[in-house]
N, C-alpha and C positions, 0 to 999 in steps of 0.2 A: 504494500500500500504506500509506503513512504517513497519508494523508488519511482512509482508512477507520479506522485505529487512533485517530486524533484524534477522529473523529466518535463512535466507540464510547466512548471515554474521556469525552467531553463528555456523552453520554447517561447514562452511569453516574453522573457527578457531579451531573447535574440530578435524576435519580431519587433519589439518596442525600439530596440537599438537601431535596427535597420530603418524603421519608420522615421526616427529622429534624424538619422544621417541623410535621408532623402529630402527632408524639408527645405534646406537651402536651395536645392535645385528647383523645387516647386515654386519657391518664392521668386527666384530669378526669372522663371518663365512668366509668372504673373505680372512682374514689373514691365515686361515687354508688351503686354496686351494693350496698355494705354498708348505706348509709343507707336505700336503698329497701327492702331486706330487713328491716331493723330496724323501719321504719315500718309495713310490711305486717303483721309479727308483732304490733306494738303494737295496730293497729286490729282485727286478728282477736281478740286477747285482750280488748280493751275491748268488743267487740260482744257478748260473753257477759254483760256486766254490765248489769243492769236499769237502774241509774241513768244510765249512758251512753246506753242506748237511749232512755230517756225524754227526756233532754236533746236528743238529735238529732231525735227525732220532734216535739218541741215548738218547733223553730226556726221562727219566723215573722217575725223582725225582727233587727236588729243586736244588740240587747241579749241575746236568747236565743242568738245565735251566739257572743257573748262568753262566755257561760256554758260552752259546749262547748269553746272555746279554753282557758279556765281549767282545765277538767277534764283536757284533754289535756296541757297544758303540763308537768306534773311527769314525764311519761313520755317526753318528747323532749329530747335534748341539743343540738338544732340549732334555729336560727330557723325559723319556719314561718308560713304563712298558711293559712286555711281557707275553703273555699267549700262551702256545703251547698245542694242544690237539691231541690225536690219536682217534681211533674209540670209545674208552671206557672211557678215563680219560683225565683230563686237569691239567696242572701245571702252576702256576703263578696266577696273579689276575689283575682286573681292577684297575686303579689308584684312589686315593681318592682325586680327584680334580673335579671341576665343569665343566670345558670346556676342552674337548680333542677330538682328531680325532682318529678313529679306522681304521687301514689298515689290511685287512684280506688277507692272502696269503696261498694257498695250495701248499704243497711240497711233492713229493714222494721220496722214498729212491732210492736205486740202486738194481741191480739184486740179490745181496747176502742178502740184508736187505731191503726188500720192505715194507715200512710202509707209509701210507698217513698221513701227519701231517698238521694240520691247525695252522698257525701262526697268532696270533692277536697282532698287534703292536699298543699300545696306546701312543700317543704323544700329549704333550700340550706345550703351549708357556711360561707359568709361573706357579708357584706353588701357589695355594690357597686352603687351606683345606676346605672340606665341613663342614659346621657348624651345 
């Protein structure tokens, strides 16, 4: 009888320990929920602006990508990286941090310059280089 109780108590302690160790990961994911919502709203709002659309559709090198980053920068309170792709090529890169959220948004051009562009916005809460 005592060995059964000890085995049950050991099992409960192990499960409790594992649950407590996983809490920081759950908290960090929940922190990104609000960041992701804010970034999605920001991209949706900017997609209505003709100037933003023209900048995105014109991306064909790192310099034009920098113009889009500069346009977005005042609207974000977090560090970010940007990657923009057309049907055949991508410009930009993923960030060199461990925890980030990715927001992907498809944007098409206008009647005179119709290109479908995929915007990948990488946002993180703090900087921590991968080691």
